[in-house]
C-alpha positions as CSV (number, residue, x, y, z in Angstrom):
1,M,-1.9,1.4,-35.4
2,T,1.5,1.6,-33.8
3,R,2.8,5.1,-33.1
4,R,6.3,5.7,-34.4
5,I,8.8,8.4,-33.7
6,L,11.9,9.1,-35.9
7,L,14.8,9.6,-33.6
8,V,17.8,11.5,-35.0
9,A,21.1,11.8,-33.3
10,H,24.7,12.2,-34.4
11,P,26.1,8.7,-34.9
12,R,29.6,9.7,-33.9
13,R,28.9,11.8,-30.8
14,V,28.9,9.6,-27.7
15,E,26.8,11.9,-25.7
16,A,24.1,12.0,-28.4
17,Q,24.2,8.3,-28.6
18,Q,23.7,7.9,-24.9
19,F,20.8,10.3,-24.7
20,A,19.2,8.7,-27.8
21,G,19.3,5.3,-26.1
22,D,17.6,6.7,-23.0
23,V,14.9,8.4,-25.2
24,A,14.3,5.2,-27.2
25,D,14.0,3.1,-24.0
26,Q,11.4,5.6,-22.5
27,L,9.4,5.7,-25.7
28,H,9.4,1.9,-26.0
29,A,8.3,1.6,-22.4
30,A,5.3,3.8,-23.3
31,G,4.4,1.5,-26.2
32,L,5.8,3.7,-29.0
33,E,8.0,2.4,-31.9
34,V,11.3,4.2,-32.6
35,A,12.8,4.5,-36.0
36,L,16.5,5.3,-36.6
37,L,18.5,6.0,-39.6
38,P,20.8,3.1,-40.6
39,D,24.1,4.8,-39.4
40,A,22.5,5.7,-36.0
41,A,21.0,2.3,-35.6
42,E,24.4,0.8,-35.6
43,A,25.9,3.3,-33.2
44,I,23.3,4.0,-30.5
45,I,23.2,1.8,-27.4
46,L,19.5,0.9,-27.0
47,G,19.5,-1.0,-23.8
48,G,18.0,-4.1,-25.4
49,S,14.8,-2.4,-26.6
50,P,13.4,-4.7,-29.3
51,N,10.8,-2.1,-30.6
52,I,13.3,-0.5,-33.0
53,V,13.0,-0.2,-36.7
54,T,15.5,1.0,-39.3
55,A,14.1,3.9,-41.3
56,D,14.2,4.0,-45.1
57,P,17.0,6.5,-45.9
58,A,15.0,7.6,-49.0
59,D,11.9,8.6,-46.9
60,P,12.8,8.2,-43.2
61,A,9.8,10.1,-41.7
62,R,7.2,8.0,-43.5
63,G,4.7,6.7,-41.0
64,C,6.2,8.8,-38.2
65,E,4.1,11.2,-36.1
66,L,7.2,13.2,-35.0
67,V,10.9,13.7,-35.8
68,C,12.8,14.1,-32.6
69,V,16.4,15.5,-32.9
70,L,19.1,15.3,-30.2
71,G,21.8,17.8,-30.9
72,G,22.5,21.4,-31.6
73,D,21.2,23.7,-34.3
74,G,23.2,21.9,-37.0
75,A,21.6,18.6,-36.1
76,I,18.1,20.2,-36.0
77,L,18.6,21.7,-39.5
78,R,19.5,18.2,-40.7
79,G,16.4,16.9,-39.1
80,A,14.4,19.6,-40.8
81,A,15.4,18.1,-44.1
82,L,13.9,14.8,-43.0
83,S,10.6,16.2,-41.8
84,R,9.9,18.9,-44.4
85,G,7.1,18.0,-46.7
86,T,5.8,15.3,-44.4
87,D,3.1,15.2,-41.7
88,A,5.7,14.8,-39.0
89,P,6.7,18.0,-37.1
90,L,10.2,18.5,-35.9
91,L,11.1,18.7,-32.2
92,G,14.7,19.5,-31.1
93,I,16.3,18.7,-27.8
94,N,19.4,20.8,-27.3
95,L,22.7,19.1,-26.7
96,G,24.7,22.0,-28.3
97,H,25.5,25.5,-27.1
98,V,22.8,28.1,-28.0
99,G,20.4,25.7,-29.6
100,F,18.1,28.4,-30.9
101,L,16.0,26.0,-32.9
102,A,15.6,23.6,-30.0
103,E,12.4,23.4,-28.0
104,A,13.8,21.5,-24.9
105,E,17.1,21.2,-23.0
106,R,18.8,18.1,-21.9
107,E,18.0,18.7,-18.2
108,K,14.3,18.2,-19.0
109,L,14.7,15.1,-21.2
110,G,12.3,12.9,-19.2
111,E,9.6,15.6,-19.1
112,T,10.0,16.1,-22.9
113,V,9.5,12.4,-23.6
114,E,6.4,12.4,-21.5
115,R,5.0,15.4,-23.5
116,I,5.8,13.5,-26.7
117,V,4.0,10.4,-25.5
118,A,1.0,12.5,-24.5
119,R,1.1,14.4,-27.8
120,D,1.2,17.5,-25.6
121,Y,2.6,20.0,-28.0
122,A,1.5,22.6,-30.6
123,V,2.7,22.8,-34.2
124,E,3.9,25.9,-35.9
125,E,4.9,26.4,-39.5
126,R,8.1,28.2,-40.5
127,M,8.8,29.7,-43.8
128,T,11.5,28.2,-46.1
129,L,13.2,29.3,-49.2
130,D,13.5,27.6,-52.6
131,V,16.8,28.1,-54.4
132,T,17.9,27.6,-58.0
133,A,21.4,28.2,-59.3
134,T,22.0,28.5,-63.0
135,H,24.9,29.2,-65.4
136,D,24.6,30.0,-69.0
137,G,20.9,29.4,-68.8
138,E,21.3,25.8,-67.4
139,A,20.4,24.8,-63.9
140,I,23.4,23.6,-61.9
141,A,21.7,23.2,-58.5
142,Q,18.3,23.3,-56.8
143,S,17.9,23.3,-53.1
144,W,16.1,24.9,-50.2
145,A,16.8,26.5,-46.8
146,L,15.1,27.0,-43.4
147,N,17.6,29.5,-42.1
148,E,19.5,31.1,-44.9
149,V,21.1,31.0,-48.4
150,S,24.5,32.6,-48.6
151,V,26.6,33.4,-51.7
152,E,30.2,33.9,-50.7
153,K,33.6,34.3,-52.2
154,A,35.5,31.1,-53.0
155,S,39.0,32.6,-52.5
156,R,39.9,33.9,-49.1
157,G,42.3,36.5,-50.5
158,R,39.9,38.0,-53.0
159,M,36.6,39.8,-52.9
160,I,33.7,38.7,-55.0
161,E,31.5,41.1,-57.0
162,L,27.8,40.3,-56.7
163,T,24.7,42.0,-58.2
164,L,21.4,41.9,-56.3
165,E,18.2,41.9,-58.2
166,I,14.7,42.2,-56.6
167,D,11.7,41.4,-58.8
168,G,13.8,41.5,-61.9
169,R,15.2,45.0,-61.2
170,P,19.0,45.4,-60.5
171,L,19.4,47.1,-57.1
172,S,23.1,47.2,-56.4
173,T,26.5,45.6,-57.2
174,W,28.9,45.1,-54.3
175,G,32.5,44.1,-54.0
176,C,32.1,42.0,-50.8
177,D,32.8,38.8,-48.9
178,G,29.2,37.6,-49.8
179,V,25.5,38.1,-49.3
180,V,23.2,36.3,-46.9
181,T,19.5,35.8,-47.7
182,A,17.6,34.7,-44.6
183,T,14.1,33.7,-43.4
184,P,12.8,35.1,-40.1
185,T,13.8,31.8,-38.5
186,G,17.4,32.3,-39.8
187,S,17.5,36.0,-38.8
188,T,19.1,35.0,-35.5
189,A,21.8,32.9,-37.1
190,Y,24.3,33.8,-39.9
191,A,22.3,36.9,-40.9
192,F,22.4,38.2,-37.3
193,S,26.2,37.6,-37.1
194,A,26.6,39.6,-40.3
195,G,24.8,42.6,-38.9
196,G,21.2,41.9,-39.9
197,P,18.1,42.5,-37.8
198,V,16.3,40.0,-35.6
199,V,12.9,39.3,-37.1
200,W,10.0,37.7,-35.2
201,P,9.2,34.3,-36.7
202,D,5.6,35.1,-37.5
203,V,6.7,38.0,-39.8
204,E,6.4,37.0,-43.5
205,A,9.6,38.5,-44.9
206,M,13.0,37.8,-46.3
207,M,16.3,39.4,-45.2
208,V,19.2,40.4,-47.4
209,V,22.4,41.1,-45.6
210,P,25.7,42.1,-47.4
211,I,28.9,40.8,-45.8
212,S,31.7,43.3,-45.6
213,A,30.6,45.2,-48.7
214,H,32.6,48.0,-50.1
215,A,29.8,50.3,-51.1
216,Q,27.7,53.2,-49.7
217,F,24.4,51.4,-50.1
218,A,25.1,48.1,-48.3
219,R,22.6,48.1,-45.5
220,P,20.4,45.0,-44.6
221,L,17.1,44.9,-46.4
222,V,13.8,43.4,-45.3
223,I,11.7,42.3,-48.3
224,G,8.2,41.1,-48.8
225,P,7.5,37.3,-49.1
226,R,6.1,37.6,-52.6
227,S,9.2,39.2,-54.0
228,E,11.8,37.2,-56.0
229,L,15.5,37.7,-55.4
230,A,18.5,37.0,-57.6
231,I,22.2,37.2,-56.9
232,E,24.6,37.1,-59.8
233,V,28.3,36.5,-59.7
234,V,29.6,39.3,-61.9
235,P,31.3,37.6,-64.8
236,Y,33.9,40.2,-65.7
237,S,35.5,40.1,-62.3
238,G,36.7,36.6,-62.9
239,A,36.1,35.6,-59.2
240,A,34.2,32.4,-58.5
241,G,31.9,31.9,-55.6
242,V,30.2,29.2,-53.5
243,M,26.5,28.9,-52.4
244,W,25.6,27.5,-49.0
245,C,22.1,26.4,-47.9
246,D,21.7,26.3,-44.2
247,G,25.5,26.1,-43.9
248,S,25.6,22.4,-45.0
249,R,24.7,22.1,-48.7
250,M,27.4,23.7,-50.8
251,V,27.5,24.4,-54.6
252,D,30.4,25.9,-56.6
253,L,29.4,29.0,-58.5
254,P,31.5,30.0,-61.6
255,P,31.7,33.6,-62.7
256,G,28.4,34.5,-64.3
257,A,26.4,32.1,-62.2
258,R,23.0,33.3,-61.0
259,V,21.2,32.3,-57.8
260,E,17.4,32.8,-57.7
261,I,15.6,32.7,-54.3
262,R,11.9,32.8,-53.5
263,R,9.6,31.8,-50.7
264,S,8.8,28.1,-50.8
265,D,5.3,26.7,-50.7
266,T,6.7,23.9,-48.4
267,P,7.3,25.1,-44.8
268,V,9.0,23.3,-41.9
269,R,6.6,22.3,-39.1
270,L,8.0,22.7,-35.6
271,A,6.6,21.1,-32.5
272,R,6.3,23.6,-29.6
273,L,6.2,22.7,-26.0
274,S,5.7,26.2,-24.6
275,D,3.8,29.3,-25.5
276,W,6.7,31.6,-24.5
277,P,6.8,34.9,-26.3
278,F,9.6,35.2,-28.8
279,A,11.2,37.9,-26.7
280,D,11.6,35.4,-23.8
281,R,13.4,33.0,-26.1
282,L,15.8,35.8,-27.2
283,V,16.5,36.6,-23.5
284,A,17.0,33.0,-22.6
285,K,19.2,32.1,-25.6
286,F,21.3,35.3,-25.9
287,D,21.3,36.2,-22.1
288,L,20.0,39.6,-22.9
289,S,18.4,40.2,-19.5
290,V,19.6,43.0,-17.2
291,D,20.7,40.4,-14.7
292,G,22.5,38.4,-17.4
293,W,24.3,41.6,-18.5
294,R,25.2,42.5,-15.0
295,G,26.6,39.0,-14.4
296,V,28.8,39.2,-17.4
297,A,30.0,42.7,-16.4
298,R,30.8,41.6,-12.9
299,R,32.8,38.7,-14.2
300,N,34.7,41.0,-16.5
301,N,35.3,43.3,-13.6
302,G,36.8,40.6,-11.5
303,G,33.6,39.8,-9.6
304,S,33.9,42.8,-7.2
305,G,32.2,46.1,-6.7
306,P,29.1,47.6,-8.4
307,V,28.7,47.6,-12.1
308,E,28.6,51.0,-13.7
309,Q,25.8,51.5,-16.2
310,A,26.2,53.6,-19.2
């Protein structure tokens, strides 16, 4: 049976197209078949490789052993939507900035392809969230998230009032810019930027992080995986909101709308090339090492003299 890899790259980014062409050629030379989404198949320069198939947009990962994404975290999140619920794990090659979800960097492209060909990777499951938005008792949207679900104000000049419920019990109502509910995977993304904690990916938990809340009790919360969360747009305030799932899938929320969030039974499976501790990944991606901090301090100090430590 022919081995097939689904290759995902931004069809309008020239750099991604070029790298995708190189990866496709290397996989073809090793005897593997490469599947591309229709828009990418038209854009990517493939160097004449004939062993290319156009994936079915309705089920692109069908028959594939791996989904390989070339891009930043946004592209990898889009790739997660293609791999979730299939047998094909997701492997990201970073062409962006931080690339926290990526497993490899562009400088090691050739080595990464060799590891793919040899099936030299481990697979790890990451928790996801199921989301249902309702209004007047009727569902208006259903979605999911690998990183986070955020409920935010729709108008820049006006706060939104949100009530948080946990396991059917109202906890607090905030006048705020929004609320982020995140998985451990998403704790290093939007939730982290909003002041939430970094949570190790093997911890089974959900984070709730209020954004610029005007209230005394507005601290980030870490909640058990079996709890069910609900965020309601307070109807009497008259302010509408929006819901974002992983920063890409947006739903308008009228006053009185309710967003229910729970742990999903369907994880995202990530292909891992290294057994680095998560702390090493934090240091590498956020440059948290002492040497990295000293380097930044020296640059800020004009590059001369010792760096004073607090």
